[in-house]
C-alpha positions in Angstrom: -10.8 -20.2 18.3 -12.1 -17.5 16.0 -15.5 -18.2 14.5 -16.6 -16.7 11.3 -19.6 -16.9 9.0 -19.5 -20.3 7.4 -20.5 -19.8 3.7 -20.6 -22.7 1.3 -17.2 -24.0 0.5 -15.9 -23.1 -3.0 -14.5 -26.2 -4.7 -12.0 -26.4 -7.6 -14.7 -27.6 -9.9 -16.7 -24.4 -9.6 -16.4 -21.5 -12.1 -13.1 -19.8 -12.3 -14.4 -16.3 -11.4 -16.3 -17.6 -8.4 -13.1 -19.1 -7.1 -11.2 -15.9 -7.6 -13.8 -13.7 -5.8 -14.6 -16.2 -3.0 -13.6 -13.8 -0.2 -16.8 -11.9 -1.0 -18.8 -14.7 0.4 -18.2 -13.2 3.9 -20.6 -10.4 4.8 -18.1 -8.4 7.0 -15.4 -8.6 4.3 -17.8 -7.3 1.7 -18.8 -4.3 3.8 -15.3 -3.5 4.8 -14.1 -3.8 1.2 -16.7 -1.4 -0.1 -16.1 1.2 2.6 -12.3 1.0 2.2 -12.7 1.3 -1.6 -14.7 4.5 -1.4 -12.3 6.0 1.1 -9.2 5.0 -0.9 -10.8 6.6 -4.0 -11.1 9.8 -2.1 -7.4 9.5 -1.0 -6.3 9.3 -4.6 -8.5 12.2 -5.6 -6.6 14.3 -3.1 -3.3 12.8 -3.9 -3.7 13.7 -7.6 -4.3 17.4 -6.7 -1.8 17.5 -3.9 1.2 16.1 -5.9 0.5 18.4 -8.8 0.0 21.5 -6.7 3.1 20.9 -4.6 5.3 20.7 -7.7 3.3 23.7 -9.3 3.9 25.9 -6.2 7.6 25.1 -5.8 8.8 23.9 -9.2 11.2 21.8 -7.1 11.1 18.0 -7.1 12.6 18.0 -3.7 9.3 19.2 -2.2 7.5 16.3 -3.8 9.9 14.0 -2.1 9.6 15.9 1.2 5.8 15.7 1.1 6.0 11.9 0.6 8.6 11.7 3.3 6.6 13.6 5.9 3.5 11.5 5.1 5.5 8.4 5.9 7.7 9.6 8.7 5.0 9.0 11.5 4.7 5.4 10.2 8.4 5.0 10.8 8.2 6.7 14.2 4.9 5.3 15.6 3.8 2.2 13.8 5.6 -0.2 16.1 3.6 1.3 19.0 0.5 1.0 16.8 1.2 -2.7 16.4 1.4 -3.2 20.2 -1.9 -1.4 20.7 -3.5 -3.4 17.9 -2.8 -6.5 19.9 -4.0 -4.9 23.2 -6.9 -2.6 22.3 -10.1 -2.8 20.3 -8.9 -2.8 16.7 -12.2 -1.4 15.3 -12.0 1.7 17.7 -8.3 2.2 16.7 -9.3 2.3 13.0 -12.2 4.7 13.7 -9.9 7.1 15.4 -7.5 6.9 12.5 -10.2 7.7 10.0 -11.4 10.7 12.1 -7.9 12.2 12.1 -7.5 11.8 8.3 -11.0 13.2 7.6 -10.4 16.3 9.6 -7.0 16.9 7.8 -8.8 16.7 4.4 -11.4 19.2 5.4 -8.8 21.6 6.9 -6.8 21.5 3.6 -10.0 22.1 1.6 -10.8 25.1 3.8 -7.3 26.5 3.3 -7.6 26.3 -0.5 -11.1 27.7 -0.5 -9.9 30.8 1.5 -6.7 31.1 -0.6 -4.5 31.0 2.4 -2.7 27.7 1.7 1.1 27.5 1.7 3.4 24.6 1.1 4.2 24.2 4.8 0.4 23.7 5.4 0.4 20.8 3.0 3.5 19.3 4.5 2.2 19.6 8.1 -1.1 18.0 7.2 0.7 15.2 5.4 2.5 14.5 8.6 -0.7 14.4 10.7 -2.4 12.1 8.2 0.7 9.8 8.6 0.1 9.9 12.4 -3.4 8.5 11.9 -2.2 5.9 9.4 0.6 4.7 11.8 -2.0 3.5 14.2 -4.7 2.6 11.7 -2.4 0.5 9.4 -1.5 -2.2 11.9 -5.0 -2.4 13.2 -6.4 -2.9 9.7 -3.7 -5.5 8.8 -4.5 -7.4 12.0 -8.3 -7.0 11.5 -8.5 -8.3 7.9 -7.6 -12.0 8.6 -10.4 -12.1 11.2 -13.1 -11.3 8.6 -12.5 -14.5 6.5 -11.7 -18.2 7.1 -8.2 -19.4 7.0 -8.3 -21.0 3.6 -9.5 -17.7 2.0 -7.0 -15.4 3.6 -4.7 -15.1 0.6 -7.7 -14.5 -1.6 -8.9 -11.7 0.7 -5.5 -10.0 0.6 -5.6 -10.1 -3.2 -9.1 -8.7 -3.2 -8.0 -6.0 -0.9 -5.2 -5.2 -3.4 -7.8 -5.0 -6.1 -9.8 -2.5 -4.1 -6.8 -0.3 -3.6 -5.9 -0.4 -7.3 -9.5 0.1 -8.5 -9.2 3.3 -6.5 -6.0 4.1 -8.2 -7.9 4.1 -11.5 -11.1 5.8 -10.4 -9.4 8.3 -8.0 -7.1 10.0 -10.5 -10.0 10.1 -13.1 -12.3 11.8 -10.6 -9.4 13.9 -9.3 -8.6 15.1 -12.8 -12.2 16.0 -13.5 -12.7 17.8 -10.1 -9.4 19.6 -10.5 -10.2 20.8 -14.0 -13.8 21.7 -13.5 -14.1 22.7 -9.9 -10.5 23.3 -8.6 -8.3 21.8 -6.0 -10.6 22.6 -3.1 -13.2 20.1 -4.3 -10.5 17.3 -4.5 -9.7 17.8 -0.8 -13.4 18.1 0.2 -14.3 14.9 -1.7 -11.6 13.1 0.1 -13.0 14.3 3.4 -16.5 13.1 2.5 -15.2 9.7 1.4 -14.1 8.8 5.0 -17.8 8.6 5.9 -18.0 5.3 3.9 -15.2 3.5 5.8 -16.5 4.9 9.2 -19.9 3.4 8.4 -18.5 0.1 7.3 -16.5 -0.1 10.6 -19.6 0.5 12.6 -21.5 -2.3 10.8 -19.0 -5.1 10.9 -18.5 -7.6 13.8 -14.9 -8.0 14.9 -14.0 -11.5 16.1 -11.1 -10.5 18.3 -10.9 -10.0 22.0 -7.7 -8.3 23.2 -6.0 -10.3 25.9 -5.4 -8.6 29.3 -1.7 -8.2 29.9 0.6 -6.5 32.4 3.6 -6.6 30.1 5.0 -3.1 29.3 4.6 -1.6 25.8 8.4 -1.8 25.2 8.6 -5.5 26.2 5.6 -6.3 24.1 7.2 -4.6 21.2 10.4 -6.6 21.8 8.4 -9.9 21.8 7.1 -9.0 18.3 10.6 -8.3 17.0 11.9 -11.6 18.6 9.1 -13.5 16.9 10.1 -12.1 13.5 13.8 -13.1 14.1 13.0 -16.6 15.2 10.1 -17.4 12.8 11.7 -18.9 9.7 11.1 -16.9 6.6 9.9 -13.6 8.2 13.2 -11.7 8.3 14.0 -12.1 4.6 10.4 -11.0 3.7 10.8 -7.8 5.9 14.1 -6.9 4.3 12.7 -7.6 0.8 9.6 -5.4 1.5 11.9 -2.5 2.5 14.0 -2.8 -0.7 10.8 -3.1 -2.8 9.5 0.3 -1.8 13.0 1.9 -1.5 13.8 1.3 -5.2 10.5 0.2 -6.7 8.1 3.0 -5.9 10.3 5.8 -7.5 8.3 5.8 -10.8 4.8 6.8 -9.7 6.1 9.2 -7.0 7.9 11.4 -9.5 5.5 11.1 -12.4 4.7 14.9 -12.3 8.4 15.6 -13.0 8.6 13.1 -15.8 5.4 14.4 -17.4 6.6 18.0 -17.2 10.3 17.6 -18.2 10.2 14.5 -20.5 6.8 14.6 -22.2 6.2 18.3 -21.7 2.5 17.7 -21.0 0.0 18.6 -18.4 -2.2 17.0 -15.7 -4.2 15.0 -18.3 -1.1 12.9 -19.2 -0.3 12.5 -15.5 -3.8 11.2 -14.9 -3.6 8.8 -17.8 -0.3 7.3 -16.7 -1.7 6.8 -13.2 -4.7 5.0 -14.7 -2.5 2.6 -16.7 -0.5 1.9 -13.5 -3.6 1.2 -11.6 -5.0 -1.1 -14.3 -1.8 -3.1 -14.3 -1.9 -3.4 -10.5 -5.4 -4.8 -10.7 -4.2 -7.4 -13.2 -1.3 -8.3 -10.9 -3.7 -8.8 -8.0 -6.0 -11.0 -10.1 -3.1 -13.1 -11.1 -2.2 -13.7 -7.5 -5.8 -14.5 -6.6 -5.9 -17.1 -9.5 -2.6 -18.8 -8.5 -2.6 -18.5 -4.7 -2.6 -22.3 -4.2 0.7 -22.6 -6.0 3.9 -23.2 -4.1 7.0 -21.1 -4.5 5.3 -17.7 -3.8 8.5 -16.2 -2.5 10.3 -17.0 -5.7 7.4 -15.6 -7.8 7.5 -12.4 -5.7 11.2 -12.0 -6.5 10.7 -12.6 -10.2 8.0 -10.0 -10.2 10.5 -7.5 -8.7 12.9 -8.2 -11.5 10.2 -7.4 -13.9 9.4 -4.2 -12.0 13.0 -3.0 -12.0 13.3 -3.7 -15.7 10.0 -1.9 -16.5 11.0 1.1 -14.3 14.4 1.5 -16.1 12.8 1.1 -19.5 10.1 3.7 -18.7 12.7 6.2 -17.6 14.5 6.1 -21.0 11.4 5.8 -23.2 10.4 8.8 -25.3 7.4 7.1 -26.8 4.2 7.8 -24.9 2.3 4.6 -26.0 5.4 2.5 -25.0 5.5 4.4 -21.6 1.9 3.5 -21.0 2.6 -0.1 -21.7 5.7 -0.1 -19.4 3.9 1.6 -16.5 1.1 -0.9 -16.9 3.7 -3.7 -16.6 5.3 -2.0 -13.6 2.0 -1.7 -11.9 1.2 -5.4 -12.5 4.6 -6.5 -11.2 4.6 -4.3 -8.0 1.2 -5.5 -7.0 1.8 -9.1 -7.7 5.0 -9.0 -5.6 3.4 -7.0 -2.8 0.4 -9.3 -2.6 2.5 -12.5 -2.6 4.9 -11.2 0.1 2.0 -10.0 2.3 0.2 -13.4 1.9 3.3 -15.2 3.0 3.7 -13.0 6.1 0.0 -13.3 7.1 0.2 -17.1 6.7 3.3 -17.4 8.9 2.2 -15.2 11.8 -0.1 -16.2 14.6 -3.1 -14.0 15.6 -1.8 -13.1 19.0 1.3 -11.5 17.4 -0.4 -10.3 14.3 -0.6 -6.6 15.2 3.1 -6.4 16.2 4.4 -8.4 13.3 2.4 -6.5 10.8 3.5 -3.2 12.2 7.1 -4.2 11.7 6.4 -5.5 8.2 4.3 -2.3 7.3 7.1 -0.2 8.8 9.7 -1.8 6.5 7.3 -1.6 3.5 6.4 2.0 4.1 9.8 3.3 5.3 11.3 2.6 1.9 8.9 5.0 0.2 9.9 8.3 1.9 13.6 7.4 2.1 13.6 6.6 -1.6 11.7 9.7 -2.4 14.2 11.9 -0.5 17.2 10.4 -2.2 15.6 10.5 -5.6 14.4 14.1 -5.1 18.1 15.1 -4.3 19.5 13.1 -7.2 17.2 14.4 -10.0 18.6 18.0 -10.0 22.2 16.6 -10.4 21.9 13.7 -12.8 18.4 14.2 -14.3 15.2 12.3 -13.8 16.0 9.7 -16.5 19.3 8.6 -15.0 18.0 8.7 -11.4 14.9 6.6 -12.0 16.8 4.2 -14.2 19.4 3.7 -11.5 16.7 2.9 -9.0 15.2 0.3 -11.3 18.6 -1.3 -11.8 19.2 -1.3 -8.0 15.9 -3.2 -7.6 17.0 -5.8 -10.2 20.3 -6.3 -8.3 18.5 -6.8 -4.9 15.9 -9.2 -6.4 18.7 -11.1 -8.2 20.5 -11.5 -4.8 17.4 -13.0 -3.2 16.8 -15.2 -6.2 20.3 -16.6 -6.4 21.7 -16.4 -2.9 18.5 -17.1 -0.9 17.1 -19.7 -3.3 17.8 -22.6 -0.9 15.8 -21.0 2.0 12.2 -22.3 2.4 10.6 -18.9 1.8 12.1 -18.5 -1.7 11.9 -22.2 -2.6 8.4 -23.2 -1.6 5.6 -21.9 0.6 7.0 -22.4 4.1 3.7 -22.9 6.0 0.4 -24.4 4.9 -1.8 -23.2 7.7 -2.7 -20.2 9.8 -3.1 -20.3 13.5 -6.0 -18.4 14.9 -5.4 -19.3 18.5 
């Protein structure tokens, strides 16, 4: 049995804010949250400069899609192996190795820009290497997070982790815009490299309550066990499919914002930064909503309804020519995407047992992340032929159709009718 720090139980009679942020009662979760937040801020600082510069260097939206694709490709190739290793090896050491790889890549890119020797292929190659690090670090982090809090606070911890990510989405582009304008792209990449120190220190400070079992089973057989578990465990397969469709059609908006800013609004990096901030603010609100209503049943149904809102907001944003309206729509889209993602992830984490967590989360993360590059490649090819407005609107409509299918056809399944499980096994 996993033992964790036993803080005082938060009852329903205690203040609303205290109940929402109850995952912060756990020391290790607080430390990990802070380190991850600083590191993610650095990631968004770099992402701001990198997306803008790739489009600036090439003037071709295809390269934006290619950069996203190469960053996610290793996750499609290696994350299943990463999930097996997360169930067999020291999860903390796996995460540390992942951070070292990503930190080195950030400093290499900063050096290339500082010496004026950078080319697009450098950026694409480093994006791939960062993806390699994430393909092993992602499953380890997803498996590690539930061991930092008690069972009843797991969904809240997932929501707080989403808030951390989206605080970074607000702070990161703001710092990125300032650093890019005042100091240049080199400092954006250097700041990202330095930010990895925070998450490395947090990993060294926390105590991981997981002992990897000794096994003689081959890696491939262990991977097959994880896939079999997903197929046989009620509710998991639909969630994996829905996660893939969510990112395939629902992440098109933010990925191609530089194209929309340049071709629709005819503005510069400041507008791009502002839209990212509104998107991040909406995502924080979405995560807070999930934290406040996590005890409610019907999480699967709520997740699907949020996807319908996301598809509608995406399509409306693509045809909007009013900047204030576009800010409101991207705020709504950010709220919907984070609410749906948090609800689906909470359901998966509740269903899975700890001995299978690394493998199951690697499959789920693979489905969730694989949709991003595939959607980016398709959209990058469609935009030159049908225009950014029609392409993004069609993706939003496709998401509405997919969500409508799950809402109408799958409504009788336990996952989309009510919360299918009420407990989490830690054996």
